[in-house]
N, C-alpha and C positions, 0 to 999 in steps of 0.2 A: 862235884865229888860224886863219884859212882857209889851207890848204896849196895847193900849185900843183903839179901833175904834166904835164909836157910829153911827149906820147906820140907813137908813130911815127916814133921816131929811126932814120936809116939811114947817118947820117955822123958820123965823130968831130968835125968842126967844129960840128955840130949839138949834139951831146953837151955839148961845151964851151960853147955859147952858152947852154945851158939852165942849166948850172951856174953859169956867170959871172952870169946873170941873177938868179939867187936861187931858182930853182925847188927843191923839197922832194923831188921825185921824178922820175925819168925812165923812159919806157916804152919797149921794144923789141918789135916784133911778129914772131912766127915762127909756122909752121903754117897760115897763110892763103895758099895759093899764088896766089890771084886779087888780092890786096892789093898796090898799088905800095908798100906800106910794109913788106912782110914781107922778113925775113932769114933766113939759115940760123940754127941754134942756134950754131954756131961763131962766125959774124959777130956774134951778139948776145953772146957771151962776151967777143969783142974790145971792142965797145963798152962793156960794163959794167966792163971793167978801167980805164976812164977816170973811172968814177964816184968820187968822194972820199967817204969817211967821212962819215956824217950826211946824205948824199943817197941816198934809196932807190931801188933799181934794180929795175925790174918787168918781167917778163916776160910778156907778152900771147901766150897760146898755147891750143892745144885739148888736150883729154883724149887725141885719137889721136896728137898729136904727142909728148906725154910718154911714151906707150907706145913710139914708134918711136925716141925720142932720151934714154932715161932717163939714160944715163951721161953724154951731152953736156949735158944740163940740170943735172946735179948739179956738172959741172966749171965751167959758167957761174955757179953759185952766186947766182942772183938773190934780193934781200932780200925779194921778194914775187911772187908768181905771179896774174895775173887770168886765171881759166880757164874757158874755154868747153867745153861738154860734161859728161857726168855719168859717165864710166867710172870715176872715182875717187872715195872718200869724202873730204871735207875732212880727216878726220884722217890719211889714208893720205898725201895730199899732203903736209900739214905734216910728218909723220913722215920721209918719203923724201926731201924737199929742204929740210928746215930754213927754210922761207920763210913768210911770211905769205900769206893767201889770200883774194883779193878775188872776190866773186861779180857777174858781169854780170847785169843785170836790164832788161829792155826796158820802155819806158813809151811810150804813145801820145802823140801830138802834141796830141790833146785828149782830155778824159775820155771813156772809152767805146770808144776806138780799141783798147784791149786789155782791154776788160770792166770793168764796173763794180765787180767784186769784187778789183780789184787789190790793194787794201789788205788784204782778209782773206787774200791768198795770200803776202804778203811777209814775215810773220812765220815761216813754214817756210823760204821761200827762203834765209833769212840765217843759219839754224841751221849752226853749226861754222865759220862764216867770219869773218874779221877786219874785213871792211868789205864793203859792197854798193855796186856803181857802176850809177847809172842812166843808160841810153842809150836813144836813140830808137828805138821800134818800126816796123821797115819790112820788108815780105815779102820775103824772100831775102837778108836781111842778118843777121849776127849782132851787129854794131856797126858803128861807124865810118861811120855815115850821112853825117854833118854836118849833121844836121838837129836842130832844137831840139825838146825834148819838152815836156810840159805842165808848167810849173815849179810849179804850185800842187799838182799830184799828187805831185811830187818832194818838196814841203815836207811833205805829208802824210805820206810814207813816211819821211822823215827822223824825223819824230816818232815813227812807229809800231814803227821798229827800234831805236830809242834804248836803250841806250847803244852800239849798234854803229854806228861812223861810215858816213856816206853821202858817196860820190864822185859829183859831179855831171859827166856829161859828154854830149855831143851838140850839136853847132852852136854852140859857144862861141867867141868871138873877142874881140880888145881892146874892139871897140865895145858888147859886151852883157855881159861877165863882172861888172861892177859892179851892173847889174841883176839878174843871175842870183844872186849872192850875197845881196843884199838880199832877194830874194824866197824864196830856199830856205834860206840859212844852212847850206851844206854844209860838212862837215869838210875837203873839197878839191874844188877844179875841176881838171877834166882836159881838154887840148886838144891837137887835133892838126891838122886840116886848116886851123883857124883862125888858125894861125901859119906858114902855108906861102906859098912862092912858086910851087911846083909840087907835085903829089903825090909824097910822100917827100921833099921838099926844104924844110927850115926855112929860115925868114927872121928873121935875128937880130934886126932891130929889131921886127918882130912879137913876138917871144918877149919882148924887154924891155918893151915896151908892154903886153903882157898881165899879165906879173908885177908890173907898176906898177900897173896898174888894179885888179888884185885886192888888192893891198896897201892901195890907197886906199879901196877898198870896206871892208875890215875896218877901217880906222882910223875911217871913219864909223859903222860900227856899233859900235864902242867908245865914242865919244862920245856916241851916243844913249842 
């Protein structure tokens, strides 16, 4: 079953919309001051308080932000942390915050954009992490580019890191998520800008459409 993560949530009504649509995980971004979707750790904690049991709360943040707000992150109590930067070992983060840990991993829009040896590096990249999240490589960006990566490479990465789960992100939207799932067969699909009406403002109808399309793609995979 392909899971769905709705990321970049900034408002209570957007958290509710994601949960009511059937999302398996919700993501809140903190520690990226230039992002229109970034909120404070205290705000993230408030948003996470609306997340019911069995829906995973994911804090998307940086190693520097964790250092600056250790106690606040512990109070926010995310179920998982999507961590950018390498100031902490995976074991330290897991022990300190009692959270699952996702490793972001950038992939080019075409094979070769990030080097032909991408598959040889990915095995080391995922060690100690609970999942690997592929996003699109773009100079000057850590993630959240809104661009699609090379899905054929992502499919190869999924096979290379198995049984570690792969989360597919980057440029997903209701119109292409079915093809993405058919091509990559990820554990989870992650969407942010693809279900927005404006940066940081989610569109409830688009969220419902995304979850519905992802479910439909999964049903076709099972039938085949």
